[in-house]
PAFI-322743 format. One record per residue (C-alpha): residue number from 1; x, y, z; residue in one letter. Coordinates in steps of 0.25 Angstrom, whole numbers. Layout:
BEGIN
{NUM,{X,Y,Z},A}
...
end
This chain:
BEGIN
{1,{-98,394,130},X}
{2,{-111,386,137},X}
{3,{-112,379,125},X}
{4,{-99,374,124},X}
{5,{-99,369,138},X}
{6,{-112,363,135},X}
{7,{-107,355,124},X}
{8,{-94,350,132},X}
{9,{-104,345,144},X}
{10,{-114,338,134},X}
{11,{-100,332,127},X}
{12,{-94,328,140},X}
{13,{-108,320,144},X}
{14,{-108,314,130},X}
{15,{-94,309,133},X}
{16,{-97,305,148},X}
{17,{-109,297,143},X}
{18,{-100,290,130},X}
{19,{-90,285,140},X}
{20,{-99,282,150},X}
{21,{-106,273,139},X}
{22,{-94,267,134},X}
{23,{-87,264,147},X}
{24,{-100,254,151},X}
{25,{-104,242,145},X}
{26,{-121,239,147},X}
{27,{-127,226,150},X}
{28,{-128,223,135},X}
{29,{-114,227,131},X}
{30,{-110,218,142},X}
{31,{-117,206,137},X}
{32,{-113,209,123},X}
{33,{-98,209,127},X}
{34,{-99,197,135},X}
{35,{-107,189,124},X}
{36,{-118,187,132},X}
{37,{-133,190,135},X}
{38,{-138,199,144},X}
{39,{-144,190,153},X}
{40,{-131,180,154},X}
{41,{-124,194,158},X}
{42,{-134,197,169},X}
{43,{-132,182,173},X}
{44,{-117,183,173},X}
{45,{-119,195,183},X}
{46,{-129,188,192},X}
{47,{-118,177,193},X}
{48,{-107,187,196},X}
{49,{-99,185,185},X}
{50,{-101,201,179},X}
{51,{-102,211,188},X}
{52,{-117,218,189},X}
{53,{-117,231,180},X}
{54,{-117,245,187},X}
{55,{-130,253,185},X}
{56,{-133,267,180},X}
{57,{-148,268,182},X}
{58,{-154,257,173},X}
{59,{-141,255,166},X}
{60,{-131,244,168},X}
{61,{-117,244,165},X}
{62,{-104,239,167},X}
{63,{-90,247,164},X}
{64,{-84,242,151},X}
{65,{-70,238,159},X}
{66,{-78,228,166},X}
{67,{-85,223,154},X}
{68,{-72,222,147},X}
{69,{-66,213,159},X}
{70,{-78,204,160},X}
{71,{-77,202,145},X}
{72,{-63,200,144},X}
{73,{-61,190,157},X}
{74,{-61,175,154},X}
{75,{-73,167,158},X}
{76,{-71,159,172},X}
{77,{-76,146,168},X}
{78,{-70,131,169},X}
{79,{-76,128,155},X}
{80,{-65,126,143},X}
{81,{-70,129,129},X}
{82,{-70,119,120},X}
end
C-alpha cells in the first residue's frame, strides 16, 4: 500500500511538472514564435512592447496565453507593405 501511494505521489509530481512546462514559454521559445532573435525580444521588453517575463529563480517565462496573444496581434505600424 505504501509503495502504491508513493507511485501516485511521484506520478502527480511528474504530471504537474509536465503541465507546468507546457503552459509556459521560455525566452528562446517566445523569440522563435515571434521569428526574432533573443536580443530583439529583450529590446522589445525594454521598449515596453512586450511585458517583462515572470521569474522562477534564474528561469524566465511567460504564460502561453500571453505569448499567443502577442504573436497573433497585428503590429502597430503606419508602414504599408509594398
